[in-house]
C-alpha positions as CSV (number, residue, x, y, z in Angstrom):
1,M,0.0,0.0,0.0
2,D,1.5,3.3,-1.1
3,L,1.5,6.4,1.2
4,A,-1.4,8.1,-0.6
5,A,-3.6,5.0,-0.3
6,L,-2.6,4.6,3.4
7,L,-3.5,8.2,4.1
8,R,-6.8,7.8,2.4
9,T,-7.5,4.6,4.5
10,L,-6.6,6.5,7.7
11,L,-8.7,9.5,6.9
12,H,-11.7,7.4,5.8
13,G,-11.5,5.2,8.9
14,G,-11.4,8.2,11.2
15,A,-14.2,10.1,9.4
16,S,-16.4,7.0,9.3
17,N,-15.9,6.2,13.0
18,L,-16.6,9.8,13.9
19,A,-19.8,10.0,11.8
20,A,-21.1,6.7,13.2
21,Y,-20.4,7.9,16.7
22,L,-22.1,11.2,16.2
23,A,-25.2,9.5,14.8
24,A,-25.5,6.7,17.3
25,H,-24.1,7.9,20.7
26,V,-24.1,11.7,21.1
27,I,-27.7,12.6,21.4
28,L,-29.3,10.0,23.8
29,C,-26.0,9.4,25.7
30,L,-23.8,12.5,25.8
31,V,-26.3,15.3,25.6
32,P,-28.2,14.1,28.7
33,A,-24.8,13.4,30.4
34,F,-23.7,17.0,29.8
35,L,-27.0,18.4,31.0
36,I,-26.7,16.2,34.2
37,A,-23.2,17.3,34.8
38,G,-24.2,21.0,34.4
39,A,-27.2,20.5,36.7
40,M,-25.0,18.8,39.4
41,T,-22.6,21.7,39.3
42,A,-25.2,24.5,39.2
43,L,-28.0,23.1,41.3
44,I,-26.6,20.7,43.9
45,P,-24.7,22.2,46.9
46,K,-21.2,20.9,47.5
47,E,-22.2,19.4,50.9
48,A,-24.7,17.1,49.2
49,V,-21.9,15.5,47.2
50,T,-19.2,15.5,49.9
51,R,-21.6,13.9,52.4
52,F,-21.1,10.5,50.6
53,L,-18.2,11.1,48.2
54,G,-16.0,13.7,49.9
55,R,-12.3,13.4,50.6
56,D,-13.0,13.4,54.4
57,T,-15.9,10.9,54.2
58,P,-14.9,7.5,55.7
59,G,-13.6,5.2,53.0
60,W,-16.0,2.4,54.0
61,I,-18.8,4.8,52.9
62,S,-17.4,6.8,50.0
63,Y,-15.8,4.0,47.9
64,P,-18.8,1.6,48.0
65,A,-21.1,4.5,47.4
66,A,-19.1,5.5,44.3
67,A,-19.2,2.0,43.0
68,L,-22.9,1.6,43.7
69,A,-23.7,4.9,41.9
70,G,-21.7,3.7,38.9
71,S,-23.3,0.2,38.8
72,T,-26.7,1.5,37.8
73,L,-25.4,3.6,34.7
74,A,-25.3,1.4,31.6
75,V,-23.4,3.9,29.6
76,C,-20.1,4.0,27.9
77,S,-16.9,5.7,29.2
78,C,-17.4,8.8,27.1
79,T,-20.8,9.4,28.8
80,I,-19.4,8.7,32.3
81,V,-16.6,11.2,31.9
82,P,-19.0,14.3,32.0
83,L,-20.7,12.8,35.1
84,F,-17.2,12.2,36.7
85,A,-16.3,15.8,35.9
86,G,-19.6,17.0,37.5
87,I,-19.1,15.1,40.8
88,Y,-15.4,16.0,40.9
89,K,-16.0,19.7,40.4
90,K,-18.7,19.7,43.0
91,G,-16.5,18.3,45.8
92,A,-16.1,14.6,45.5
93,G,-12.8,13.3,46.6
94,L,-10.4,12.3,43.9
95,G,-10.4,8.6,45.2
96,P,-14.2,8.0,45.1
97,A,-14.5,10.0,41.9
98,I,-11.9,7.7,40.3
99,T,-13.7,4.6,41.6
100,F,-16.9,5.9,40.0
101,L,-15.0,6.6,36.7
102,F,-13.5,3.1,36.7
103,F,-16.4,1.0,37.9
104,A,-19.4,2.5,36.0
105,P,-18.4,1.6,32.4
106,A,-16.5,-1.6,33.4
107,A,-19.0,-3.4,35.6
108,N,-22.5,-1.8,35.4
109,V,-25.4,-4.2,35.8
110,L,-26.3,-4.3,32.1
111,A,-22.8,-4.9,30.9
112,L,-22.4,-7.7,33.4
113,I,-25.6,-9.4,32.3
114,Y,-24.7,-9.0,28.6
115,T,-21.2,-10.4,29.3
116,G,-22.6,-13.4,31.1
117,G,-25.1,-14.1,28.3
118,V,-22.7,-13.7,25.3
119,I,-19.4,-15.0,26.8
120,G,-20.1,-16.8,30.1
121,V,-21.2,-16.3,33.7
122,D,-17.7,-17.1,35.0
123,L,-16.2,-14.2,33.0
124,A,-19.0,-11.9,34.1
125,L,-18.4,-12.7,37.8
126,A,-14.7,-12.2,37.4
127,R,-15.3,-8.9,35.7
128,L,-17.6,-7.8,38.6
129,L,-15.4,-8.9,41.5
130,L,-12.1,-7.7,40.0
131,S,-13.5,-4.4,38.8
132,L,-14.9,-3.7,42.3
133,A,-11.8,-4.6,44.1
134,F,-9.4,-2.9,41.7
135,G,-11.6,0.1,41.1
136,M,-11.6,0.9,44.8
137,G,-7.9,0.1,45.0
138,I,-7.0,2.4,42.2
139,G,-9.2,5.1,43.8
140,M,-7.4,4.8,47.1
141,I,-4.0,4.8,45.5
142,M,-4.8,8.0,43.6
143,A,-6.3,9.6,46.7
144,L,-3.0,8.9,48.6
145,L,-0.7,9.9,45.8
146,F,-2.4,13.2,45.2
147,R,-3.6,13.8,48.8
148,R,-2.0,17.3,49.0
149,E,-3.5,18.5,45.8
150,D,-6.9,17.2,46.8
151,A,-6.8,19.0,50.1
152,A,-5.7,22.2,48.3
153,R,-8.6,21.9,45.9
154,D,-11.1,21.5,48.7
155,A,-9.7,24.6,50.5
156,A,-9.9,26.6,47.2
157,D,-13.5,25.4,46.6
158,D,-14.5,26.3,50.1
159,R,-13.3,29.8,49.6
160,L,-14.9,30.2,46.2
161,F,-18.1,28.4,46.8
162,A,-18.8,29.0,50.5
163,P,-22.5,28.2,51.1
164,H,-24.9,31.1,51.4
165,G,-28.2,30.1,53.1
166,P,-29.5,26.4,53.1
167,V,-27.0,23.8,52.1
168,G,-29.5,21.0,51.3
169,I,-30.8,20.2,47.8
170,R,-33.9,22.2,46.9
171,R,-36.6,19.7,46.1
172,P,-37.3,21.1,42.6
173,A,-33.6,21.0,41.8
174,G,-33.4,17.4,43.0
175,L,-36.4,16.4,40.9
176,F,-34.9,18.2,37.9
177,V,-31.6,16.2,38.2
178,L,-33.5,13.0,38.7
179,T,-35.6,13.6,35.6
180,L,-32.5,14.3,33.6
181,L,-31.1,11.0,34.9
182,A,-34.3,9.2,33.9
183,L,-34.0,10.8,30.4
184,L,-30.4,9.4,30.1
185,L,-31.5,5.9,31.2
186,A,-34.6,5.9,28.9
187,G,-32.4,6.7,26.0
188,T,-29.5,4.3,26.7
189,L,-31.0,1.1,28.3
190,K,-31.6,-1.4,25.5
191,I,-34.0,-3.6,27.4
192,E,-37.7,-3.9,27.9
193,P,-39.9,-1.9,28.1
194,F,-37.7,0.7,26.4
195,S,-37.0,-1.4,23.3
196,H,-40.7,-2.5,22.9
197,R,-42.4,-1.2,19.8
198,I,-45.6,0.8,20.6
199,G,-46.7,1.9,17.1
200,E,-45.3,2.1,13.6
201,I,-46.0,3.9,10.4
202,F,-44.7,3.1,6.9
203,L,-43.5,5.7,4.4
204,P,-43.3,4.4,0.8
205,F,-40.0,5.5,-0.7
206,A,-38.6,3.3,-3.5
207,G,-35.1,4.8,-3.3
208,A,-34.6,4.2,0.5
209,Q,-32.6,1.1,0.1
210,G,-30.4,2.6,-2.6
211,V,-29.6,5.6,-0.3
212,Q,-28.9,3.2,2.6
213,D,-26.5,1.2,0.4
214,A,-24.7,4.3,-0.6
215,L,-24.3,5.3,3.1
216,N,-23.0,1.8,3.8
217,R,-20.3,2.3,1.2
218,I,-19.3,5.7,2.7
219,V,-19.5,4.6,6.3
220,P,-19.0,0.8,6.5
221,Y,-21.2,-1.4,8.6
222,D,-19.8,-4.6,10.1
223,A,-21.2,-5.7,13.5
224,S,-18.4,-8.3,13.8
225,R,-15.8,-5.6,13.7
226,G,-17.7,-3.1,15.8
227,E,-18.5,-0.9,12.7
228,E,-21.8,0.7,13.4
229,G,-22.4,2.4,10.0
230,I,-24.8,5.3,9.5
231,T,-28.5,5.3,8.6
232,L,-30.8,7.9,7.1
233,Q,-31.9,8.7,10.6
234,G,-28.2,9.2,11.6
235,V,-27.7,11.7,8.8
236,M,-30.8,13.6,10.0
237,V,-29.4,13.5,13.6
238,I,-26.0,14.8,12.5
239,G,-27.7,17.7,10.7
240,L,-29.7,18.6,13.8
241,L,-26.6,18.4,15.9
242,A,-24.9,20.9,13.6
243,W,-27.8,23.3,14.0
244,L,-27.9,22.7,17.8
245,A,-24.2,23.5,18.1
246,V,-24.7,26.9,16.3
247,A,-27.7,27.8,18.4
248,S,-26.0,26.8,21.6
249,W,-22.9,28.9,20.7
250,K,-25.0,32.0,19.9
251,G,-27.6,31.5,22.7
252,I,-25.7,30.1,25.7
253,E,-22.2,31.5,25.4
254,D,-23.5,34.8,26.7
255,I,-26.3,33.4,28.8
256,H,-25.4,35.3,32.0
257,R,-26.1,38.6,30.2
258,R,-29.4,37.7,28.6
259,F,-31.8,35.0,27.4
260,S,-32.2,35.5,23.6
261,G,-34.1,33.9,20.8
262,W,-31.0,31.7,20.1
263,T,-31.3,30.4,23.7
264,W,-34.8,29.2,23.2
265,A,-33.8,27.8,19.8
266,A,-31.0,25.8,21.4
267,L,-33.4,24.3,24.0
268,G,-36.0,23.6,21.3
269,L,-33.5,21.9,19.0
270,T,-32.3,19.8,22.0
271,A,-35.8,18.5,22.5
272,V,-36.4,17.9,18.8
273,T,-33.1,16.1,18.4
274,L,-33.7,13.9,21.4
275,V,-37.1,12.8,20.1
276,A,-35.6,12.3,16.6
277,A,-32.9,10.0,18.0
278,S,-35.3,8.1,20.1
279,I,-37.5,6.8,17.3
280,E,-36.6,3.6,15.4
281,V,-36.2,4.0,11.7
282,Q,-35.6,1.1,9.3
283,S,-35.4,1.2,5.5
284,D,-35.8,-1.5,2.8
285,A,-36.6,-1.8,-0.9
286,R,-40.2,-0.7,-0.3
287,G,-39.7,2.3,1.9
288,I,-39.1,3.5,5.4
289,S,-40.7,2.3,8.6
290,V,-40.8,4.7,11.6
291,A,-41.6,3.1,14.9
292,M,-42.3,4.6,18.3
293,T,-40.8,2.6,21.1
294,G,-40.7,2.7,24.9
295,R,-37.6,4.8,24.5
296,T,-39.5,7.4,22.6
297,L,-42.3,7.4,25.2
298,G,-39.7,7.8,27.9
299,V,-38.1,10.8,26.2
300,W,-41.5,12.4,25.5
301,L,-42.5,12.0,29.1
302,A,-39.3,13.4,30.5
303,L,-39.2,16.6,28.3
304,P,-42.5,18.2,29.5
305,I,-41.6,17.4,33.1
306,L,-38.2,19.2,32.6
307,L,-40.1,22.1,31.0
308,Y,-42.5,22.4,33.9
309,L,-39.9,22.2,36.6
310,G,-37.6,24.6,34.8
311,R,-40.3,27.2,34.1
312,R,-42.3,27.0,37.3
313,H,-39.9,25.9,40.1
314,L,-36.3,26.8,39.2
315,R,-35.0,30.3,39.7
316,E,-33.8,32.2,36.6
317,A,-30.3,32.3,38.0
318,E,-30.4,28.5,38.4
319,L,-31.4,28.1,34.8
320,R,-28.7,30.4,33.6
321,D,-26.1,28.6,35.7
322,W,-27.3,25.1,34.5
323,L,-27.2,26.1,30.8
324,W,-23.8,27.7,31.2
325,E,-22.2,24.9,33.1
326,S,-23.6,22.3,30.6
327,W,-22.2,24.3,27.7
328,R,-18.9,24.7,29.5
329,F,-18.6,20.9,29.8
330,V,-19.5,20.6,26.1
331,K,-16.7,23.0,25.1
332,Q,-14.2,21.3,27.4
333,I,-14.9,17.7,26.6
334,F,-16.5,17.3,23.2
335,P,-13.6,18.5,21.0
336,L,-11.2,16.1,22.7
337,L,-13.8,13.3,22.3
338,A,-14.2,14.0,18.6
339,V,-10.4,13.9,18.1
340,G,-10.1,10.7,20.1
341,V,-12.9,8.9,18.2
342,F,-11.3,10.0,14.9
343,L,-7.9,8.8,15.9
344,V,-9.2,5.4,17.0
345,G,-11.1,5.0,13.7
346,S,-7.9,5.8,11.8
347,I,-5.8,3.3,13.8
348,R,-8.3,0.5,13.9
349,P,-8.0,-0.6,10.2
350,L,-4.3,-1.2,10.7
351,I,-4.8,-3.8,13.4
352,Q,-5.0,-7.3,11.9
353,A,-7.1,-10.0,13.4
354,E,-4.2,-12.5,13.1
355,W,-2.2,-10.5,15.5
356,I,-4.7,-11.3,18.3
357,E,-3.8,-15.1,18.4
358,A,-0.1,-14.4,17.9
359,V,0.3,-12.0,20.8
360,A,-2.7,-12.8,23.1
361,G,-3.2,-16.5,22.5
362,R,-1.6,-17.4,25.9
363,N,-2.0,-16.1,29.4
364,T,1.3,-14.3,29.7
365,P,2.2,-10.8,30.9
366,L,2.8,-9.9,27.2
367,G,-0.5,-11.4,26.2
368,N,-2.4,-9.4,28.9
369,L,-0.5,-6.3,27.9
370,A,-1.7,-6.8,24.4
371,G,-5.3,-7.1,25.7
372,V,-4.9,-3.8,27.4
373,A,-3.4,-2.2,24.2
374,F,-6.4,-3.4,22.2
375,G,-8.6,-1.6,24.7
376,V,-6.7,1.6,24.0
377,F,-6.8,1.5,20.2
378,M,-9.9,-0.6,19.5
379,Y,-12.4,1.2,21.7
380,F,-16.1,0.2,21.3
381,P,-19.0,1.6,23.2
382,T,-20.5,-0.2,26.1
383,L,-22.3,-3.4,25.1
384,V,-20.7,-3.3,21.7
385,E,-17.4,-4.4,23.2
386,V,-19.0,-7.6,24.4
387,P,-19.6,-9.2,21.0
388,I,-16.2,-7.9,19.9
389,A,-14.7,-9.7,22.9
390,R,-16.6,-12.8,21.7
391,M,-15.0,-12.4,18.3
392,F,-11.6,-12.0,19.9
393,L,-12.2,-15.3,21.8
394,D,-13.2,-17.1,18.6
395,L,-10.1,-15.8,16.9
396,G,-7.9,-17.3,19.5
397,M,-7.5,-14.8,22.3
398,H,-6.9,-16.4,25.7
399,P,-9.7,-15.7,28.3
400,G,-7.1,-14.0,30.5
401,P,-6.1,-11.3,28.1
402,L,-9.7,-11.1,27.1
403,L,-10.7,-10.1,30.6
404,A,-7.8,-7.6,30.6
405,Y,-9.2,-6.1,27.4
406,L,-12.8,-5.9,28.9
407,M,-11.5,-4.1,31.9
408,A,-9.2,-1.7,30.0
409,D,-11.4,-1.0,27.0
410,P,-14.0,1.2,28.9
411,E,-11.2,3.0,30.8
412,L,-8.3,3.5,28.6
413,S,-9.7,4.4,25.2
414,L,-7.7,7.2,23.6
415,Q,-10.6,9.7,23.8
416,S,-11.2,8.9,27.4
417,I,-7.5,9.5,28.3
418,L,-7.6,12.9,26.5
419,I,-10.8,14.0,28.3
420,V,-9.7,12.8,31.8
421,S,-6.4,14.6,31.3
422,A,-8.3,17.9,30.6
423,I,-10.4,17.4,33.8
424,I,-7.8,16.4,36.4
425,G,-4.6,17.3,34.7
426,P,-2.1,15.3,32.6
427,W,0.0,14.1,35.5
428,K,-2.9,12.6,37.5
429,A,-4.5,11.3,34.3
430,W,-1.4,9.3,33.2
431,T,-0.9,8.0,36.7
432,Y,-4.4,6.7,36.5
433,V,-3.8,5.2,33.1
434,G,-0.7,3.4,34.5
435,W,-2.5,1.9,37.4
436,V,-5.5,0.8,35.3
437,A,-3.2,-0.9,32.8
438,L,-1.3,-2.7,35.7
439,F,-4.5,-3.8,37.5
440,S,-6.2,-4.9,34.2
441,M,-3.1,-7.1,33.4
442,L,-3.2,-8.5,36.9
443,A,-6.9,-9.3,36.6
444,G,-6.3,-11.1,33.3
445,L,-3.4,-13.1,34.7
446,L,-5.4,-14.2,37.7
447,Y,-8.5,-15.2,35.7
448,G,-6.3,-16.8,33.0
449,A,-4.5,-18.9,35.6
450,W,-7.8,-20.2,36.9
451,I,-8.9,-21.0,33.3
452,D,-5.6,-22.9,32.8
453,G,-6.3,-25.1,35.8
454,L,-5.1,-23.3,38.9
455,G,-7.7,-23.9,41.7
456,L,-10.2,-21.2,42.7
457,A,-8.8,-21.2,46.3
458,P,-5.2,-20.3,45.2
459,V,-6.5,-17.7,42.8
460,L,-8.6,-16.1,45.5
461,G,-5.7,-16.4,47.9
462,W,-3.3,-14.6,45.6
463,L,-6.0,-11.9,45.0
464,G,-6.6,-11.6,48.8
465,A,-2.9,-11.4,49.5
466,F,-2.4,-8.7,46.9
467,L,-5.3,-6.6,48.2
468,A,-4.1,-7.1,51.8
469,L,-0.6,-6.0,50.8
470,L,-2.0,-3.0,49.0
471,A,-4.2,-2.0,52.0
472,L,-1.2,-2.4,54.4
473,G,1.0,-0.4,52.1
474,L,-1.5,2.4,51.8
475,R,-2.1,2.4,55.6
476,W,1.7,2.5,56.3
477,L,2.2,5.4,53.9
478,A,-0.6,7.3,55.5
479,R,0.8,6.7,59.0
480,M,4.2,7.7,57.9
481,G,2.8,11.1,56.9
482,F,3.0,10.7,53.2
483,R,1.4,13.9,51.8
484,G,1.1,13.0,48.1
485,S,2.2,15.0,45.1
486,S,3.0,18.6,45.4
487,V,3.1,19.3,41.7
488,A,0.3,21.7,40.8
489,Q,-1.6,20.5,37.8
490,P,-4.1,22.5,35.8
491,S,-7.6,21.1,36.2
492,A,-11.1,22.0,35.0
493,S,-12.2,21.9,38.6
494,H,-10.4,25.1,39.4
């Protein structure tokens, strides 16, 4: 392949991956996540977050609470990151926030159920137990390593955001956040009743299949490789996204000075785009079928509730702060996400399936490192990575490196690394990456050893010994007065 052909392949792969991602994941996943993160920052007092997730909250409360909060969110890592940014900015300790960031995409309830059904219950249980243990372990390590910076951040936030008046969550604000969370779950959960078809209409269009075939040539579709393609509905959603971006820039960038027509246009386009993405559209040689599903109904129910709460029960200053904080998260996170998705799409075509068996066919440190590397450069959204893992297994990947891949894929995708770095600073982000890679490899080695015949008791013994040694080491460092890093890092929380 000459250089020009290689360049065309890289550009086409990146553009195709970005187009598919924009069409399939931004509206029902990321948009509600940005709105929730903005609402958490603008509407929830710091004390409401630090009560359970704060740096000074006892670890036996904060770390299980972070894992429990993440277990219910069946969303991909790119959707979790804005939520992580929201709780971190609002006062969550670095350790519990990191545990939430790690555990939510790696071991949420739906991902575990799907893993058990497609690959096996034993792998799902290993994924749950090791993700829980290592997620809390990584959080505790990060909290200790950056203890000094975390304390300085708390002190700065206390000076800047000292409470004025009641510190509890106002009931309308709490209902508003919960409704946004319901909107996110309705749009992302691919289970009954959200996937149930309620009604359907058929639109005759003889050229629908030809248009879809042309789109498939431009943006390839291959479920076995994780290629999601793009549909007529996806093209419409991308167009609406473009208009929404323009309206948001013109109507929210200056929101603290005034509400304008562009502000209402941005809110209206958000609602329209959410509804458009929630319907189910299929095309064939006869025409286009448009189906209303439980997901559509969930979105339609959430939107008027949000409108009622926002217009009747939220103060104007709260609405301005919510819109501004949501838009600020979009500006901070989305460009890095787009770059990461494009780069992953460019690199993915260069990775050959034959390499999998060659480097990850045995349960070795190198094989597990290869599983982690595949997670970085072959990122797939939550639930999509499970059939991809099944494909890796069928191609010869050992179950040990496979588990290392499943633990690393949601955490260490290129776009996630870029975004987390922008939120907590590059030094903390790359430290987190290193620990996730190490613990993912260790998880793969332990599970692979069990698959290869090592008894369950020795495996659990090795795991228990490692966790005990880790706990003793952290406790010893704390007693010795270890203060953590003193290197100041730029962070979006400041």
